[in-house]
N, C-alpha and C positions, 0 to 999 in steps of 0.2 A: 249608804256610804260605801259599804264593803263591795256591793255590786258594782258601783261606779269605779272604784279603785281597781277591782279585778278586771273590769272591762277595759279600763284605760291601759293597764299593763299588758293584757292580752293583745289589744290593738297595737300597742308599741312593738311588742315582740314580732308580730306579723309584719308590720310595716318595715321595721328595721331589717328583718331577715330578708325581706323581699327586695327592698329598695336600697339597702345598705346606706342608711342615712349617716354619712361620714362627717357631715358638718358639725363641728362642736357647738356652734350657735343654735343650730336646729335641735341638736340633742338637749342643749341647755334649756331652750324654750319649751320643749316637750316636758322636760323634767319640772320646770316651773309651773306649767299648766296643770300637770298631775298633782303637784303639791297644792297649788291654789284651789283646785276643785276639791281636793280632799279636805283642806282646811275649811273651805266654805261649807261643805257638807257636814263636817263635824260641828261647826258653829251653828249651822241651821238646824240640824237635827239633834244635837246634843247640848251644846252650850246654851244656845238661845232658849230652848224649852226649860233647860235646867235653871236658868236664871229668872224666868217669868213666874209671878205670884198669883195663883188662881183661887178666888173666893168662892163661898158657897153660892152666892148669888150668881157668879159667873158659871159655876157648875150647873146651877138650876137652869139658867138660860141655855146652857149647852144641851141640857136634857130636853128642854122644851123644843129646841130646834131639831133635836134628833127624834122627837116623838110627837105625833100629831094629837094624841089624846090629852096631853098636858095643857095645852092651849094657854100658856103663859101664867097659870095660877101658881105653879111651883116656885118661880122666882119671887112672887109676892109673898108666899107663905114663908119662904126662907127669910125674906127681909123682915117679915113680921116677927119671926122667931128670934131674929138677931137684933131686935130693936133695943135690947138692953133693959134699962130701968123703966122704959115706958111699958105700961101694961097694954096687953092686947085688947083690942076691942073685940066685942063679940063677933062682929063681922069678920074681924081678922082671925079670931079663933075659929070661927066657922069655916072660914076659908082654909085655915091651916088644917082643921080637922078634915074637911072635905078633901083637901089635897092629899092628906095622908091616907084618908080612906080610899080615895080613888087613885092613888099612885100605883101604877102597874108594876108588876114584878119584872116585866121585860123592858122597863123604861131605860135601863142602862145598857140594854143589848146593842144598840146602835151607836152608843157613845164612842166605842173604839171601831176604826175602819179595818176590819179583818181582811178584806179583799186586797186592800192596798198593801197591808202588811204581808199578805201571802205573795202578792206580785213582787214585792221588793225582795222577799226571801228567795223566790224562784229566780229572779234576775241575778241575785247575788250567788245563788247556787250555780246557775248556768255559767256566769262569768268565772267563778272559781273553778268550775269543772273544765272550762276551756283552757284556763291558765294551767290547771293541773295536767290536762291532756297534752298541751304543748310541752310542758316540762317533762312529762313521761315520754313523749315521742322523741324529743331532741333536747334533753336537759342542757346540753352544752350550748346550743344556739339560744335557748331561753336565758340561761345564765349570762351568755355573752351579751345578749340584747339588754338585759337588765343592768349588767355592769356598764355597758356603754351609756345607758340612760342615767344611771346613778352617778357616773363620773364623766360628764361630758367634756371635761377639760383634758382628759387623757386620750392619747391616740391609740385607741383600741380598734383594730381593723377586723372586719369580718373575713373569714377564710374565703379566697377567690377560687373560681372553677378553672380559670385559665391563667397560666403564668408564662408569658412570652419571654424569649431569649434571642439575642443576636449570636450568630455563628458564622465563621468564615467558610471559604470554599472547601476546606478540609474538615469541616464540622467541628473545628475548634471553637471554644467559647470566646466571645469578644466582650471585653470590659468597656462599656460605653464611657466610663470615666477616663480611660486612658486615651492618649492621642493616637490616632491611626492614620498612617501616611500611605498614599498610593502614588504610582507613577502617572504622570500626565499621559493621556492617551491609552492607559491600561484599563481594560474592562473591570469595573468594580462589581463584584458579586458578593452579596451578603444574604445569608439564609436566616429566616425567622422560624424558630422552632418553639414548641410548647413543652414545658417541663415534663408533663405526663403523656406526651406524644398524642395529645388530642387537640389539634389545631382548630380554632374557631372557623366557622364557615366563611366569614368575611374578615379580611385583614386590610386595614387601611394604612397606607403609607403617606407621610407628609415629608416632602423634601424641600428644604429651604436653601436657595442658591446664594452665592456671594452678593448678587445685586439685590437681595431681599425678596425676590419672587419665590412663591411657594407653589408646589404642585402636589395635588392630592390624588392618589390613584388607588384602585383596588388591586392588591398584589395577586399575581398568579401563584398557584400552588402546584407543586410537583412531588411525585413520589421518588425518593432517592434512597440510596443505601449508604450508611455511614461507614467509617473505617472498620467497624466490627462486623459489617455485613448485614446489619439489621436495617429493614426498610422503615422509613418514616416519611411523613408528609411535611413539606417545608414550604414556606412562602419565600419567593425569590425577589430580591431587590437587585436589579442589574442596571449599571450606569456606565457611561463612557465619559468620565469627567475630564474637562479641559482646564478648569481652574477651581480654586477652593478658597476657604473651607466650605464643606457641605454639611448640612444638619439633617439627619435622617431620623424620623420618628415613626413608630409603628404601633398601632393599637388594634385590638380585636377581642371579641367576646366581652368578658367582664374585666379584661386587663387593659387599662389605659395608663398604667404606671410605669411602662418600660421607658427608661431614660433615653433621651435622644443620642444617636451616634454621630459624633463629629469627625469628619474625614478631611484630612489635609491633602491637597494635590500638589505634588512636587515633580520637577523635571527629572526623568530617569537618566542613568548613565548611558552614554553613547559614544561611538567612535567618530572623531572629527576628521581624521585623515589616515590614508593608507599609503605605505610604500611596499610594493609587491615586486619580487624578483622571481622570474620563472626560468629555471635552468633545465633545458632539454636533456634527454638521455645522451650519454657520450657517443653512442653509435651514429646518432643523427648528424653529427658534425655542425649543429646549429649553435649559435652563441647565446648566452643568457640575455634576457631582456628585463629591464627594470622600469616600472611605471609608478607614478605618484598621482593620487587623486583622492576624492572624497568618498568613493565607493570601492568596494572590495571585490568586484567581479574578477574572475581569473579565467584565462584562456591559454591553452598550451597543449603540446603534444602529450599523448598518453605516456606515462612513465616519467614526466618532468617533475622536478622538485620545486615546490613553491615555498618561498621564505617571505613572510609578511611582517611588517612593523606597523602597529596600529597605535594611535594616540587618542585617549579618551578625553571627554569634556570636563572631567573632574577627577579627584582622587578616588582610587578604587581600593576595595577591600580584597577582592579576588576576581579572577577571570578564568573562563573555561572555553575550550574549543569543541564545538559539536560538528562532526564531519560525517554526514550520511549515517550509516548504521554502525560506524565505528564507536568504540567506547569514548566517553567524554574525557578530554585531556585537560588537565589543570595547567595553566600557563603561568610562566614566571613574569614578574613585573620589574621594570627598571626602578632605580631608587626614587625617581620623581613620583612614583605611584600612579602615573598616567600612561606610561608607554609599556606596551606588551609586545612580545614576539611569539610567532607561531610558525611551524613548518609542517608541511604534509606533501603527499604525492598525488598526482592526477592518475587515478587507477583505471578509469573507464572512459569510453567515448560518449556514453549517454550523459545527458545533462543532469547534474546534481547540484547540491548547494552546501554551504557551510554557514555557520553563524557563531558569533562570540557572545557568550553569556557573561555580562559584567555586573558586579555588585559593588555599590559605592560604600563609603565608610559608614553611612547611616543604615546600611542593609537594604537599600532600595535597589531594585533590579528592573530591567525592562521586561514586561510580561511577554511581549512578542517582539524580540529583537529582529532587526532586518536580516533577511536571508540574502546571501551573496551567491551568485551563480558560478558554477564551475563548468566550463565548456572544454571537454577533452577532445582534442583533434586526433583522430585515429590514424596511426601509421598504416595506410591502406596497402593491401597486397599489390604487387606489381601487376601491370597489364602486359600481356604478351600475345603476339599473333604471328602467324606464319605468312609472310608476304609472298614467298615463292616456295613451293608451287601453290597456285591459287585453288586448285581442285585436287581431287583424288587422282592417283596415278596407277597406270598399269605398266609395269617395267619388267625387264628380263632379269635373270638371276645375277648377271654381272654388271648391272647398271650402277652408275655413279650419279647420284641425285644431289644437285646443289640445293640447299635449303637456306633461304634468307629469313631471318627472324628479327622482329623489332620488339623491343621491350622498353617499358617506361615505368618509372616509380616516382612517388612524390618526394622521396628523400634520397634514395641512392640504391643502385643495384650491386649485388655481390657477384653473381655469375649468371650466365645464360647457357642452357644446355638443350640438347635434343634427346627426347626419350622415345625409344622404339619399343613397342609392346607387340609381341607376337600374338596372333589370334588363338593359338593353342593354349594360352594361359601360362606359358613358361615365364621365366624371369625376364623382367624388362632390361633393356640395355640403354645405357646413357652415353651419348657422345658429347664431350665437353666442348663448349665454344671458346672463342678467344678470351683472353683475360680482359676484365672490365676495369676501366679507369676508376680511381677513387672517387666516390660520391657521384658517379655518373648517373644521371636521371633518365637518359634516353640512350639506348644502345641498339645498333644494328649489327647482327652477327651472321656470318656466312659459314655454314657447316656442311660438309659433304658426307652423304650417306653412301658408303661403298657396300653394296649388297654382296659383293664377292667375299668380303671378310666375314659376312654374317652366314655364309654357307646356305644362302637361300635357294630354294628349289621351286619349280613351277607349282602353283597351287597354294604356296604359302601366302599368308596375308599378314601385313604389319600395319600398325597404327602409329603414326608419329605425332608427337605433341611437343611444342616448344615449352620449355620450362624455365622460369625466371625466379630467382631467389633474391630477396632484398637483404638489407643489413639489420633487420629488426632483431633486437635482443631483449625485448620485454617479456612479461609473464606469458606463459603458454607453452607451445611445443617448439619454440625456436623461431627461426626466420620464417617469414611468409613465403610460401611457394605458390606460384600461379602457373597454370598450364593453359595453353592455347586450345582453340578448337582443333579437333583432330583432322589429320589427313590420312586417308587409307592408301596403303601401297600394296597392290595386288601383284604378285609375281606370276608372270606368264612365260610361256616359251618364246624364243625369238621369232618363231613363225607367227604366233598369235600377235606379237607386237608389230611385226611387219604388216600383218593384215590390218591392224588398227591404223597404222600410219598410212596405209594405202587408202583406207576409208576416209581418213581426214584429208588426204590429198584430193580424193574425189569430191569432198565437200568444198575444197578451195576451187576446184575446177567448176563446180556448179555455181559458186558465187561469181567467178569470172564470167561465166556464160550469162548470168543475169545482168552483170555490169555491162557486158558487150551489147546485150539486147537493149538495155536502157540507153546506152550511147548511140546505138543505131537509130532508135526512135527519136532521140534529140536531133541527130543529124538530119533526119527526114523533115522534122519541124523547121529547122533552120533553113533547109533548102526551099521549103514552101514560102517562108518569110522573105528569103532572098529573091525568089521569083516575083513575089508581090511587089517588092521594092523596085526591082528592075523594070517591071511592067508599068507601074503607076507612079513611081517616085515618091510614094508616101506609105505610111503605115497607119492603119485605123486603130481605134482604141482597142478593139478585140485583138489586133495583131500585136500591139504593145503588151497586152496582157499575156498573149501566147509567148512572147519573147521573155517576159518575166518568169513564166513557168519553166521555160527552157533553161534559163539561168539557174533556177533552183534545182532542177533535175540534174544539170551539169555538176552542181556542188555535190549531189548524191553520188554521182559517178566517181568523183574524186574521193569521197568518203569511203565508198566501197573498195577502193584500192588501198588507201593509206590510213583509214581510221585506226587510232591506237588500240581499240578494243575489238573491233569486228572486221577490220579491213583485211584484204587478201594478203597484204604485206605482213601484217602482224601474225596471221595464221600460218603463213609459210615460215616465218621465223620460229614460231613455236614448234612446228613440225621438225624443222632442222635441228633445233636444240634438243628436242625429245629424242631424235634419232642419235645424236651425238652422245647424249647421256646414257643411252642404252647400248652404245657400241654398234649401232645398226646404220650409221650414216653410210650411204652408198659411196663408192670410190669416186674421187674427183674425175670429172669427165663423163660419169654415168648418171649422176643425179642432176636433173634439170632445175631443182629448186633454188640453189644459189644463183644460177643465171637468171631464173625467173624473178627473183627478188631484185637483182640488179636492174633488170629490164623494167620492172614496175617502178623502182625508184627513179630511173631516168625518165620514164613516161610521166610520172607525177611532177618531176622537176621541170619538164620542158612542155610537152604538148598539153597535158591536163591543166597545168597552171596557166599556160598561154590562153587556152580556150576560155577558162573561167574569167581571166582578166579582160579579154576581148569582148566577151558577152556582157560584162558589166559596163564597159566603155560604150558598147553598142546601145545598151539600154539608155544611158545618159544622153547620147547623141539623138536617139529617137524621141526623147522627151522635148527636145528643142523645137521651137515653132518652125524654124527653117533649117533643118539639118543639111549638112554638106553632102551632096550626092556622091562625090568622089570618095570622101572619107567613109561613108556608109557602105559603098560597094566594096572598097578595099577591106573594110572590117569583115564583111560577110565572107569574102574570099579567104581571108586568113583563118577565120573560124572553121570554115568548111575543110580547108587543108589539114588543120590540126585534128579535127574530129575524124577525118578519114584515116589519119595516121593512128589515132587511138584505136579505132575499130580494127585496122590491119594488124596492129601489134597484139591486140587481144586475141585475134584469130590465130596468130602464130603461137602465142603462149598456150592456148587451148590445144592446138595440134601437138605441141611437144609434150604437154602433160598427158594427152591421150595415148601417145606412143609409149611413153614410159609406164603409164598405168597398165597398159596391156601386158607389158613384160612382167610387172609386179603381180598381175593376176595369174599369169602362168606360173610364176614362182610359188605363189600361195597354193595353187592346185597341186603342184609337184610335192610341196611339203606335206600337204594333206594326204597324198597318196603314200608317201614314205611312212607317215605315222600309222596309216591304216595297215600297211604291210608289216610294220613292226608289231602291231597288235595281233595280226594273223600269225606271225612267227612265235610270239609268246603263247598263244593258244595252242599252236601245233606242238611246241615243246611240252606243254602241260599234258597234252593228250598222248604224247609218245610213251610216257611211262605206263599207260594203261593198255595200249594196243600193240606194243612191241612184240615181235616174234609170234604173232597170231594172224591167221588168215582172216579175210573179211567174213567168211562163213562162221568162224568161231567167235566173232565179236557179238556182244549183246546188242539188242535193238537200239539202246540208247547210244552206245558207242558208234554204231553205224550211222545213226541220225546225226551225231556230232560231226563225224567225218564228212557227211554229205553237206552239212551247213558250211563247214570250212571250205570245202571244194567250191560251193556256189559263191561264197564270199570272194574267194580267190579269182573265180572266173569273172565276176562282175568288176572287180578291181582291175583285171587285165583289160577289159573293155574301156574302162575310164582312162587307163594309161595309154592305150592306142589313140584315143581321142586327144590326149595331151601331146603325144608325139606329133600328130598332125598339126596341132596348134603351134608347137615349137618350130616345126619346119616352116610353117607359114610366116611366123614371126621373124625367123632368120632371113627368109626371102625378102620381106618388106624392109628389114633393116638395111639391106644392101642398096635400096633406093632412097636417096636423100629426099627429104620433104621439099616441096616446091615453094617458091616464094622467096623474095629477097630477105624477108625478116627471119627465115628459118635457116638459110644456107650457112651462115656463120656458125651458129650454135651447133648444128648437126655436124658440120665439118670438124669442129673442135672435138666433138664427142667421138666421131669416128677415128680421129687421130689418136685419141687417148685410149679407145677401147677396141681398135681394130684387131690387135693381136688376140684379144680374148674372143672376138667373134670368129676369127679364123679357127681358133682352137675348138670353139663350139661347133663349127661346121664340120671339122674333121671327125667329131664324135657324135654326129647327128643321128647315128643309128643306135646309140646306147639305150635310149628310152624304148625304141621299138623292140630291141633285143630283150629288155626287161619285160615288156608285155608278152613276148613269146614264152619267156621263162615262167611267167605267171600262169599261162595256160597249161604249160607242162606240169607245174606244181599242182594245179587243180586235178589233173589226171592222176598224179601220184597220190594225192590225198584220197581220192576215191578208191584206190587200190591198197590203201593202208601202208604205203611206203613213206612213212612219216620221216624216217631218217634223211632220205634223199630230198624230200620236200623241204625239210628244215634247212639243209645246206643251200638249196637254190633260193630259198626265201632270204637267207642272209646276204647272198650275192645281189638280190634284187633291192633289198634295203640299202645296201652300200651304193648301188648305182643311182637310186633315187636321191639319196643324200647328196651325192656328188653333183647331180644335176641341180638340186636345190641351191647348193653353194655357188654353182656356176651362174645360175640365173640371178642370184642375189649379189653377184660380184665379189664373193668371199671365198672362191674355190682355193685360191692360193694360200689361204690361212691354214688349211688342213689337208691340202692335196698331197699325193705321194711325190709329185715332181717339184714340190716347193724347194727342197734343198738344191736340186739341179738348177732351178730358175735363179735361186739366190747366188749359186756359184757362177752362173753365166753373168748375172748382174755385177758380181764382184770383179770378174775378169773385164767386163765392159768398163767399170769404174777405173780399173787399173789402166786400161787403154786410154781412157779420157785423160787420166792424170799424166800419162806419158806424153800424149799429144800436147797437153797444156804446158808441160815443162819445156817441151821443144819449142812451142810457140813463145814462151817467155824468153828463152835464150835468143831466139831470132829477133824479138822486139828489142832486147837490150843491145844486141849487135847493131841493129838498124839505127838505134838512137845515137850510136857512136860514129856513124858515117858523116863525112864532111859536107857533102853536097846537100843543101836543104831540099832541093827538088827530088833528088833520089830518096832522101830520108822520108819525105812526105808520101811519095808513091809507095815505098815499102810499108810504111805504117798503115796506109789505107788498105793495102792488100792484106796485111796482117789483121786489120780490124774486121774485114769480111770473114776471114778464117775464124777469128775469135767469135763472131756472131754465129757462124755455123756450129762451132763447138758448143756454144751456149745452147742452141736449139737441141742438140743431141743430149746435152746434160739435162735440160728440162724434160725431154722425153723420158730419160731414165728416171727422173724424179717422179713423173706421173705414173710410170709403170710400177715403181716401188710403192707409191701411195696406194695404188689399186690393189696391191698384194698385202695391204695393211702393214707395211713396213714404214711406219711413220718416222722413226728416228733417222734411218739412212736416207729416206726421202727428203726430210728436212735438211740434212747435210748437203745432199745433192742440189737442192733448190738454192741453198745459200751459195753454193759454188757457182750455180748458174747466174745468180744475182751479181756475184763478184765479176764473172765473165762479162756481164752486161756493162758493169762499170769500167772494166778494162777496155772493152770495145769503144765505149764513149770517149775514154781518155785517149785511145789511139786516134780516133777521129779528130780530136782536138790537138793532136801532136804533143800530148802530155805524156811522155814516156815514163817519167818517174811515177806518176799516179797509176799508169797502166801496169808497171812492174809490181807495184805494191798490191794492186787488186789481183793480179795473176798469182802472186805468191799466196795470198789468202785463199784464192780459189783452189790452189794445190793442197793447202792444209785441209780445206773442207772435203776435197775428194779423198784425201788420205783417211779422214774421219769416216767418210762413207764406206770405204773398203773395210775398215776395222769393224764398223757396226754390221756390215753385211756378213763379215766372217762370224761374228757372234750369232747373228740370226740364223746363219747357215748351220752352225753347230747346234743351236736350239732345234732347228727343223729336223736335222738328222736324229737328234735325241728323241724328238716327238715321233718321228717315223719308226724308230726302233721300238719305242713304247707301244705304238699302234700295232706293229707286227707282233710284239709279245702278247698284247691283249688279244689279238685275233687268234694267235696260236693257243693261248690259254682257253679261249672260248671254245675252239674246236676240240681241244683235249678234254675239256669239261663235258662237252656233249658226248664224247666217246665214253667217258667214265659213267655218265648217266645211262647210256645204252648198255654198257657192261653190267651195271647193276640190274637193269631190266632183264638181261639174259640170265643173270644169276637167280633172280626171283622166279623166272619161268622154270629154271632147272630145279629149284627147290620144290616148286609145286609138282613137277613131274616125279621127283623122288618120293614125295609124300604119297602120290597115287600108286607108284610102284611098290612102296612098302605096304600099303593097305591091301593091294590086290595080289602081290607076289610076283607080278609080271607086268609087262607093258602091253596094252591093247593096241589094236591097229591104229586107232585114232591117236593114241599116245605116242606111237612110233612116228606118225606123221609130225606130231608136235616136236619130237626129238630131232627129226630131220631139219625142221625150220630153225631149231635152236642151234644145230651145227652150222647151218648156213649163215645165221646171224653172227655166230662166233667167228666164222671164217671171214665174213665181210668186215668185221671189226679188225681182225688181224691185217687184212689187206689195206684198210684205210690207215692204220698205224704205220704199216710198211711204206705207204705212199708219202708219209710225212717225213721219213728219214732223210731223203735228199734235201728237203727244205731246211734242215738244221745241220747241214754239212759244216764241219769245222767246229761245231759246238759239242765237244766230246762228251760232256756229262749228259746232255740231252740225247745224243746219239746212243749212248749206252742204255739210258732209260728206255728209249723206244725199242732198241734191239732186244732188251730183256722182256719188254711187254710183248713183242712179236713172238719171241721164243715161248713165253708162258702161254700165250693164246694158242700157239701150235700144240703144246702139250695138252691143253684143255680140249682142243679139237680131237686129238687122238683118244682121249678118254671118252669123249662123247661118241666117237666111232665105235668104241667097244661097249656102248650103251651104259657107261658108268656115270651115273648122276648122283653119286653118294656125297657125303659131307666133305670129303677131300676135294672133289671137283669144285664144289661150291666155295671151299676155302680158297682155292687157287683163283677162282673168278673174283672173289672179294679182294684178294691180294692185287690182282691186275687193276681192278677199279681203284684201289687205294693208291697204287703207283701212278695211275693217270691223274688222279686228283692232286697228288703231290706235285706233279709236273705243272698242272694248271695253276695251282696256288703259287708256286715259285715263279712262274713266268707271267703272272699278272702284276705288273709294276704298280706300286702304290704312288700316290701323289708326292709324299715326302721323298721317295727315291728319285722321281723325275725332277723335283725342285732342287734337291741337294746336288744333283749332277748337272744341273743346267749351268751354262756359262754365266748367267746372271746371278746364280745362287752361290751357295757356299762351296767353292771349289778350290782345293789347295793349290793347284798348278794349272798351267795352260796345256792345250792339246790342239791338234789340227781339227778342223771341222769334220773330216772324214772319220776320225776316231771317236767323236763325242758320243755317238750312239752305241759303240761297242761296249762302253762301260756298263750300260744297263744289262746287256746280255751276260756279261761276266758276273754281275751281281745275281742275276736270276740263276745262273749255273751254280754259284756258290750256295744259294738257298736250296736248290734241288739236291746238291751233294749232301748238304746237312740233313735234309729230309730222308735221303736214301740211307745215310749212316744211322739215323734214328730208327728207321724201319728195320735195318739189318740188326741193330741191337735188340729190338723187340723180338725178332724172329729167333735170334740166337738164344735169348732167355727162354723162349717157349720151347725150343728144341732141347735145350739142356734139361728142362723140367721133364720132358717126355722121355729123354734118355735115362735120367736118374730114376724114373718111375719103374723102369724095367718092363717086361712083357714084350709082346710082339712088336709094339711100336718103337721099342728102344733101338733096334737095329736100323729101322728106317730113319729115325732121328739122327743116328750117328752118321749115316750116309749123307743126309742133308747138311749136317754140320761140316762135313768135308767139302761139300760144294760151297758152303758159305765162306770158307777160307779163300777160295778163288775169287768170290765176289768182293771180299774185304781187300784182297790185293789189288783188284781192279779199281776199287774206290781210292786206294792210296795212290795208285798211278794217276788217276784223274785229278786228285788234289794237287799232286806235284805239277801236273800239266797246267792247271789253272794258275798256280803260283808263278810258273814260268811265263805264262801269257801276260799276267798282270805286271810282272817285272819288266817284260819286254816293252809293254805299252808305256810304262812310266819312264823307261830310259830313252825310248825312241821318239817320244812325242815332242812335237815342236811347241814352243811357247804359244799359248793361245793369243796373247796380246802382241805377238811380234808384228812388226810393221811389214806389210806385204811388199815383197820384191825389194824395195829400196826406200830409204828415208827421203823426205822432202829436202830439197837443197836448202842450204843456209841462205839467208837473205844477203844479197850483195848490193853494193851502192848502185843507185840508178845512174845510167849514163847521162852524159851532158845533153 
């Protein structure tokens, strides 16, 4: 019984602990079964045996069954003995006695089953041991199992291994009993965790949907970190619910008790409508725009302000604006709880977004609110380009370059400028363009670059860029500034530019030659087709194809002449404009290009157009099945005539370009020779300081080699100039013969009329270049003999001669020639004569208009008309000559007068005396203006001539000063040798002799300059003192005195000469301020305009002499006060200085008197010449 009970309890403990038999019924049944078995065992093993009555006979029978030896006698014996009153029979007694006698002592040993008892006890011991072992191993579990068994009606649970929990996305606990709401369309994420962080290997989720369907899935597991940063494994439930409620249940491991999670799905708060107002920045000038829609996309200019009004689909608790990376902004709501307002600025051009975070009154929000796009339209920088010039330029230092700029902007331009950047990296210069209209989006500006104001020199290089600035005022560095692609401006000499223009003209000539060759080939093709037609009266298919090719080629001829990009007409126009911009345009009558352009335009408008049209008509007629024979023949003849005219005209154009090109080639070579001679002059001057007053034998090997190279260069240049002289003579001879051909006669005649005077002048001086070549050969010999002083003087003369010839060949001699003032004076007198004749003609015309006889009046007016035409021709000739001398203003006035005279002549022909009188009076006014302008130009020319004379004088004196310093240096070297050796050797005496000769030659040259400055008292005194000082130095050298005193006097003479050179080198401000067009206080006659510069130079020299006298006086006073042998000499020199100071005072008084005399006696500069124009009088009847 104990064994069974112990076994049953042990088995229960094991089963309940393993299987967790939680069912109360099951536990109750188990309890009843254990109780029942226990009761039965007690009854069976205890109660029943206890209640059963066992007799002796029963016992005897039991013993008999247990022992084989008893064989049933024992029960009988027992019965016999228990018979009671009945006596035993002997047999019975025998039996009893035998049974007793033979009853074995071990008969009772088998009565009790010891094995069974032992087995039962062993079983009971084992069961009790198992139960005790379980109790000892885990008494809590044993006790819990027995408690659960003993009280099955109680809900006593076994401790579980896994305890599952629901958590939200932030690892916060979720109470399944509480209602949980999510927004429709929001991703629902629920984590399943285990309380002890030991998640079962398998987690099963069951989700029940509103329609009753259930899905069961194995949950995925992930390793995540919670808010504390601790890693844990979680099961993930992820859904995108569209409707609810949802029922979520999760089980795993031994935990199936987690209550289900019920999720309610609700519609999230959202925006139903937007009203968006975009206000552009003020500088843009754009108006605000308002849009209303269901989406909140925004588009506008960067810097625009956005004001939006949004209406939600329900009451809101709060609303926030999320804008890019900016902090979240809390928005205010209207009283209705649905309307919100927000404002922000479009800050960038890149696409960005914003969204509204809305929370309704139940705390529900949209998990992924819609993003609305912000498109910022960038205020782009302006675009700017230089339309003209289209390419880089090579210009002269005085060029005036027109620049055309085009700038565009998407909103509006502020200004357009031109930026000039020098190549040397110095500060940029900005030339402002015209003012830009408000909010103008496209602007074309014309800006002129005047290189003269930039003080550009040949070799300089500038880069020009157009610069445009818009109105932008947004964040950043201010307005947008854009620059165009650069154009380089390379400054070259006028000769280099002329050479470039010559090359370009040669290119035009080559293009015309190609066009002529093409036209001639087309003409031959058409002749062949004409012969075919005349011979057969028909054209084959091959002939018609040839005719079509001829028509196409004829179009190429016309394109070669007038194509707007590569035609000869366009190239000629560019060359003419380039020459005008650089001030290198040849004089009217000498440049064939304008006439060539007019000829090409006429050719294109007449012959070329006619040929092209007739060829097209000829093609169409040839395509007919039966073309008209007469019409075809006539068409062929017209085409041939016009094509011959084109070829003839092109021949004439090429001949005229060739003649003019040869002249330009000569001029270019003369300019190159002048530059080469100037370089030789510079090298000679540099060498003079090293070889002066030394013989060739005393020169170093290097100095002799340098002299030899200079001499050879000079000789080679002399040969080149001789060749140029021959070419110039040949050119002058050919120019006297007019080109043959009818197409050339008119043009050449006009050119000879305009330039005949200049050619005559060139013929008179035709030996100048040959004389220069002879001087060059002489210079080479002088250089070989180390006579560098004389060589330098001759080189200066040669350079001047070549420069003049270059100007003469270029047609610009009058601009700087010495006779310009005389020529202008003659032109002024001629203009006065023309004005006098015109006034007399006017009076005669007015008198003739008053005559009574119509026939006599008509005859007189016709005669006066002819005289007026003759006067017009003479005036036009004067205008041409003035234009050739670069006198554009008086030339323009003279031309206007000639035009008025033409009008007067026409009016006289028409018997309109009133109109004639009016035109004649206006012609008189123009001639008077011509005289005034000529007077001004004459004054400027005399001023320039005076400046040139002063510059030449200063250069000569500066050269003398350099030579005097060289003589001083040689004297110092000789003095050092004398001091070192105590005497002068024979070689040194020869050197002293050369020094005396050099010093004497210097004195002679200064003496020769004195007559050139007669009347200029200050300069005369300076030269006389220099001559006297040089003579004193020569006397000291005669006495072989080369001491410090001699050197001091030589230095003094050199300083005096340098002072003269400095004073007589007029500066540009001096010339400009004394120019009639400059700042001049009063007027003066043209003859006196140049004397003012001389007076200024003498004043400068007088000031310099006074300063030098002051320095000498100070030095002598110091020597006198120092005492000693030098004191008496200093005192004597001081007495001589008194005389010099008195002389300077006299010169100052003389200068003052001369200046006052000029001021008092000068005629007003702007006074009208001779007489004023007559007042206008009423015209005669």
